[in-house]
N, C-alpha and C positions, 0 to 999 in steps of 0.2 A: 719814967717813960710810960706812955699809955699803951696798954696791950689790947689787940682786937679780940673780939669774942669768937669762939669756935663757929657759931652759927653764921656770922658775917663772912668768915673765910670760906665756908662751904658754899654759900650762895654765890660768892664771886667766882669760884672755881667752876661751878655749873654754867654760869653765863659765858665764861671763857671757852669751855669745851663746846658749847652750842655754837658760838661764833666760828670756831675752827671747823666744825662739821659743815656748816653752811658754806664756808669758803671752798672746802673740798668738793662739795656737791656742785657748786657753781662752776668750778674749774673743769669738772667732768662734763658738764653739759655744754660748756663752750668749746670743747674739742671738736675738730672736724669741720667740714664745710657746711654752712647753713643751707637747708633745703628750701627751694622756692615752691610756691603754690602751683600745682599742675594746671596747664591750660585746659579749658573745657574741650571735649571731643568735637570733631566736625559735626555741624548740625545739617541734616538733610534738608534741602530746599529746592523749590522749583525755580529753574534758571531760565533766562531769556536772553538770546543773543540779539543785540540791537542791529537793526537794519532799516532800510527804507520800507515804506508800506507794502511794497511789492517785491521784497528781496527774494522771496521764493517763487516769484512769478505765478503764484496761485493765491487768490483771495476768495474768501467765503463771506457772503453777506445774506441777510434775511430779507425776503420780499413777501408781498401779499398777493394771493391768488384771486383772480376774478375771471368771469367768462368773457371771451373776446367779443361775442355778440350778445348784447343785453339791451333791455329797454323797459322803461316804466310805461305801461299801457294805460290809456285814459280815454274816456268818452269825449267826443268833440261837441256834445250838446249836454245840457243839464237834464236831470230827471231822477226818477225813483227806480232803483234796481229791483226788479221783480224776479230775476233768475241769475244765480251764480252757478255756472256749469263746471267749475274746476275747484280743486283743492290745492293747498300748498304741497309741493313736491310732486305734483302730477305732471306727467309728460304729455305734451299736446303736439298736434300736427299743424302745419300752416293752414290757415283758413278755419280752424276749429273754433267753435263758439266759446268765448270766455265768460261773458255776462250780457244781460239784456235789460234795457230800460222799459218802463211803461210807455208804450208808443201811442196811446190813444190821442193825446194832444197833437202829436205830429201827423197822425193819420187825418185828423180833422183839418189841420192846416193844408195838407195836400188836397183834400176835397175842395176846400175853399179856393185854392189856387187853380185847380182844374176848372171850377165854375167861372172864375174870372177870365180864364183863357178862352172858354167857350163864348162868353159874352163879347170879348174883344175880337174874336174871329168873326162872329156874326155881324158886328158893327163894321169890320173891315170889308166883309162881303157886300154889305148894303152900300157903303160909301164908294166902293169900287164900281158897283153897278150904276150908281147915280152919276159918277164922273164919266163913265163910258157913254151913258145915255145922252148927257149934255154935249159930249164931243160929237156924237152922231148928228144931233140936232143942228149944231153949229156948222157941221160940214154940209148938211142939206140946206139950211137957211142961215147964212152967215150973220144976218142981222137979228136973228131970233134970240141968240144967247150972247150976252156981252162978254168981253175978255175978263173982266173982273169977276163975274159970276163963275166962269169956267175955272179961274184960278182958285176961287173959294172952294169949289167942289174938289179940286185936286189936293188942296191943303188938308181938307177933311179926310180924304183917302190916305194921305201920307201919315197923318196923326193916328188914324186907326191902325195902320200898319205898325207904327212904333208901339202902340199900346199892346198889340199882339206879341211883339218881341219881349216887352216887359213882362207880360203875363207868362210867356214861355219860360223866362228866366226865374220867375217866382215859383213855377211848377218844378223846375229843375232843382231849385234850392230846397223846396219842401220835400222832394224825393230824397235828396242827399241827407237832410236832417232826419228823415225817417230811417234811412239806412244806418245813420250814425247811432241809432239806439241799439244796434248790435255791435258788440266789441268782439273782434276775432283776432286770433293769433297771426301776426305778420310773418312768423317763421317758426320752424320746428324748435321746440325747446322744453324747458322745465319751469313750472311756476315756482319761483323762488320765494315769493311772499305775496300775501293778500293784504292790502292796505285798508279795505273797508269790508263790510259784511252785507249780506242780503237785506233788502228792504231799507237800505239807507238812501237818503237823497244826496246826490253828488252834483257838483258844478262842472262845467266844461273844463277840460284839461286837468282835472284832479286825478292823481295817480290811483289806479284801481288795483293792479297787480304788477309785480316785477317778473319779467320773463327773461330767461337766459338760455343760451345755447352753448353747450360745453364740447362741441366738436373741436374747438380750439380754445386754449386758455391763455390768459395774459398774467404776467407777474410784474407787479409794481415795485420798483427798486429806487430808493433815494440815495444818490451817490454824494459823498463828501467832495468838496472842491478838488482835493489832491488826487481823486480818482477819475476825474472827468477826462482830462487829456489822454491818459493811458488807454482808457476805454474807447475814446473816439479815434485815436491815431494808430494804436498798436493792433487793432482788429483781433482781439483775443478770441479764444474759443469759450463759448458760454454754455453752461449746463444747469439743469435744475434737478434738485434732489428733494424727495419728500420723506416725511417721517415714517411712512408705512412701507418704504421700499428703498433698497440700496442702489437701485438702477439710476443711471444718469440719462437725462433727456435733453437733447440739443436745443438751444434757444437761439432765436434771432432777434435783433433789435428792431422794434416796430416804431417807437417814438423816442425822441431824445430832447428834453427841454433844454433850451439855451439860456434860460433865466432862472436864477436860484429862488427857492422859496424864501420869502422875507422873514419867516419865523425860524425855520430850521437851517437856512443857508445850505440846502442840499438841492441837487438837480434830479428831477423825476425822469426815470427811464422806464419805458414799457417794453417788456420782453414777451415773446410769443412762442408757443410750441403746441403741436397737436396734443389733444388730451390723451393721457395714458389710458389704455384699455384694460390693463390688468389691475389697476387700483382706482378707487373712486376719489375724485378731487372735488371739493366744494368751495364756493366763494368764501373768502375770509381766512382760508387756511394759510399756514406759513410754508414757504418754500425756501430751501437753501440754494442760493445762486452761486455757482462755482465759476470763477473767472480765471482762465489760464492764459497768461500772456506769452508771446513768443520769446525765446531766449535772446534774440537779437533786438528786442524792442528797447528803445531809449527811454529810461524812466527817470522821474524826479527822485530826489534824494531826501525828501522829508522823512523825519524819524517818528515812528509811531510805536508806542509801548502799551502794555496792559495797564489799566488804571490801578490794578491791585499792587503795582510796584511802587506807587507813590505813598509817602507819609509826610507829616509836617514836623518840623523841628520846633524847639521852644519859641523861636522867633516867628513862627507861622509860615516859614518858607517851605516850598515843595521840594522834597528830597527823594533820592533813590539810593539803594545800596549797590555799589559797583564792586564786582568780584575781581580781585587781582588774579590773573591767569597763572602766576607762578606760585604764590603762597596760599591761594584760595581764601585769603582774608577779605572781609568786606570793609569798604570805606564809604562813608557818607558823601554824597555829591548833591549839591543844590542845583536844581534844574528850573527852567522856565517853560511853562506849559502853554499850549495853544488851544485849539478847539477839539472837542470830542469828535472822533471820526467814525465811531460806531458805539454800540451800547456799552462796551467795556474796553475801548481803546482811546488813547489821547495823543495828540501831536506834541512832540517836544521841540520847542523852538531853539533852546540853547542849553548846554550842559552835558550832552551825551554825544558820542561819536559812533559811527557805524562799526560793527564787530565787537563792541564792548559787551560784557556780560553783566546782567543785573539780576537781582532777586525779585521774584514776583509772588512769593507766598510767605506768610509769617513774618513780614517785615517789622512788625511791632515788637517781636521777641529777639531781634538781633541787636548786637552792640558793636561799636567800633573795634575793628581788629579781629572779630570772631571769624572762625573758619567755617566754611560751608562746603557741602558736596551735593551734586545733583541726585535726585531720586533715582534709585536703581531701575525702578519700573516706569520712569517717566523721562524720556529723552528731552534734551534741551529744545525749547521752543525757538521759533524764529518769527519774524514779522510777516507771517503768511496770512 
C-alpha cells in the first residue's frame, strides 16, 4: 500500500484549518440583523405654497417712471440756430427762451410783405376814388357814363380790395414766421435732453429739446392678461415705492389700454401720482407698483409659480418637486406651463393644485423621495 509523504499531509491539514477558520468568521459576521444605509438628512429648501396669482391679495410689479407733462419742442420754421439759451438739466419757466434761429431771411420776407400791402392799399384807394367819381358823374348826367363802364370800375375796386386782404394775410404769415424763429418754453419744466447743438441747421418740426414737468409723475405698467380683470373690476388700492425710500405713494389709474400689445400680449396701464418732494425722481427710473385687492374681491384661479421651481426631466418635460405635507418628501410632478406673467413667474395650466407646496430653490440637487425642510430664516412664499 502506498504511503503519503509527511509534507503532503501537513499541507492538507493547513488548508483544512484555513477553511474552518473562514467558516467561523463568516458565521460570526452573519449574526444579528443587517443594517440598512441611513437616509440623508432633510435638505433645507425654499418652499412655495401654490395659489392663484392674487392669493395674498397683494401683487408687486415693476413700472417705468416718466413725467406727466412732457414735450419735444421744435421750431415751426427751418433755419440756422444762432443761440441756444439752455442746458440739459436746467429748470426753465413758461415763456423763457430756449433757442433762436437766424431771422434775417424772415425779416426780409416781412419787409417785402409790408411793401406789397402798401401797394395794394394804394391801388385800392385809387380804384375806390375812381369808382365813386364815375358814380357821381352818372348821377349828374345819366347818359355820360355807361352801365358797363361803371361796372368795370366797380370790379376794379373789388379786385383791389381782395388784393389788400391777400397782402394783409401775407404780412400776418411773415410776422408769424419771424416769431417762430424764437423757441420758448410752453410750460415750467426741466430740459431733459438737447437733440441738437448751436449753429446747426434744422428743419421745421425737428425736435430740438425735450422738456418735462415733474409736478406729477406717471408710471407705465404692463399687465399680463390674468391681471386685467381684477385691476379693472376689484378697484384695488395702488401704491408706488421707489428704491431710495420705503414710503408708499398712492396712485390713481390715468389710462387703461383695452387692446393687448401684439408682441408682449400685455396691457399698458398709466398710473399717476404727485411727484415726491423728499426724493428726486427722474424719467426712466423703476418704480415698484403695489396692488392691494379687497378681501371680498372675486378673483380668477390661475396658478402662477416662480420659474426657478421648474426643471426638465430626461424626456424634456417641465417638472416641479411637490412636497408631501406629512412626510416632507419630494415627488416629481410633470406640469404644463403657460405664458410668463412677470420676469420670474410663469402660469401653470395643468399639473398643480392650489395649496400644494413646491420647492423653488436647488431643484437640480434633489432626488425622488428626498426630505426637505424650509429655511429657518425664510418663511414660505405664496403667490403674492
